[in-house]
N, C-alpha and C positions, 0 to 999 in steps of 0.2 A: 508664379507671379499671378497674372490676372489677364482679363481682357476688358477694356473699356472701349466703347464704340459710340460715335456721334454722327448725326446727319444735320447740318446746318439748316437746309431748306425746310425741315420739319420741326426744327427745334428739339429734337429728341436725343438723349444720351442714355446709354445703358451700360451696366456692368455686372459681372458675376459677383458672388459674395464669399467665395472660398478664400480663406487665408491659412497659411501653413506656418507652423513654428513647433519647435521641439518634438518633431515627429508626430504631430497631430494636426488635423484640419478642423477649423471652426469657421463660423460665418460672421462677416462684418459688413458694414455699410460703406461702400467704396465711392459712392456719388455724394457730393456736398454742394451746398449753395453758398455763394458769396453774394454781396449786395447787388451785383449786376451781372452774375455769371453762374454757370454750373461747371463743376470740374470733378474729375476722378483720376486716379493715378495708379501706377504699378511700380513695384520695387520695394525697397527697404521700408517696412511698415512703420517703424518708429519715426523715420525721417518724413514719410508721408503725413503722419499725424501732426507733426510740427508744421509742415507745409500747409496742410488744410486749416490748422488754427490760425495761422498768419493770414491766409486769404479770406477766411470767414470774418475774422475780427477787424482787420485793418483795411479790407478791400483790396489788398494785394499789391503793394508797391514791390515789384520783384527785387529791386536793388537792396531793400531791407532784409530780404531773405538771407542774403550772404552774411548778415549779422547774427542770424539765429541758427543757421544750418552750416554744417561742414561744406566747404567749397567742393563743387563737383560731386555731389552725393549720388547714390545709386538709385534714382527715381526718374520716372517719366510721367508727366501729368498732361492730360488733355483738358482744355478749357473751351467752353463755348460762351461767347459774349454776344451781345446784340449785333456786332459788326463782323462776326465770323468765328472760325475755330483757331486755336492757338495750341502749340505744344511746348511744354517746358521739359528740356532734357537735363542732363546731368549738371549743368551750371546755372540752372534757374532763370534762363533768359527766354522770354516768350517769343516763339517763332510763329508768325501768322502762316496758316495753312490755307492755300487758295482752293483746295478741293471742297466740294460740298460735303463730303464725308471723310472720316479718318478714324483710326483706331490705334491704341497703344497696348503694350503688354505682350506676353508670350503668345497669345492667341490672335494678335493683330492681323497677320496675313489671311488667316481663315476669315475673320470678321470683315476685312476690307474686301476680300473676293465676294463674300456673300452680299455685301451692300452694293458692289458693283453689278451683281445679278438682280438687284431690286429688293433685297431684304431690309427690313427695318433694323435699327441698332439692336433692339430686343432680340430679333430673330438671328441677327449676326452673332451676338454673343452666345446665344443658345447653340448655335452651330459650332462655334469655336470650342465650346465646352465638350462637344462630341469627340474632338480630335486633339485638343491641347490638354495634357494631363495636369496642368497647372491652372486650369480654368474650371470652375465648377460652382455648384450650389445654386440656390434661387437667383434668377436674373432680376436686378432692380432697374427701374427706369425713371427718369425725370424729364421734364419739359421746360424749355427756357421760358415759355409763357407763364408758368406757374410761379415764377419768382415775383411777378407783380401782385400775386394774390397772397395776402398775409397768411401765415400758417394758423393763426387764430381762427380765421374764417372757416377752416376745415373742420374745426372742432364742434361746431354747431353753436346754437344760441344757448345761453345760460338760462336756466329756469329761475323764475322770480319767486 
C-alpha cells in the first residue's frame, strides 16, 4: 500500500511514491490538491484515482462519492483542511481527527510513532519506508499554505 502522514500545526503532508501492480513497482504522485485542502490515500489505486478526481474537480461533497464509487471500497484517505485533519475510510465518510498529526496506509504505525517523537511528516514517511515493505520511493511533500498560491506563479514570469 503506502504511507501518508500529516501534521496539522505545520500544515505539512507527505507521502511515499511507490505503487505496485502486476508484480512491478513504479512511482506515482499520491498527494493531491483540492480547492481548499490537501489529500493523499492508500488502497486500491483505481478507486483512489476516481476519489482524487472527484475531490479535485468538485471540491469534494462526500455524499456524491457514493454515486461514482463502489460502496465501501478498499481505500483510506487523509485530508488536511484549514480546520483540521480528516480521514475517509471504506465508506467515504469524513471523520475529523482531533490529533495534531495522523497517518494512513500500511506504514501508518511507524509514521505516527515517528511524529510522536518529533519527526516531520517527510521524516516519518522516510522512516516508515525503512520498515514497511509496501512503502518506498522518493517522498513527496505538500504544504497547506501553498494552496493559496496559484500554480502558475511557480512557473515564473513569461518573457515578452
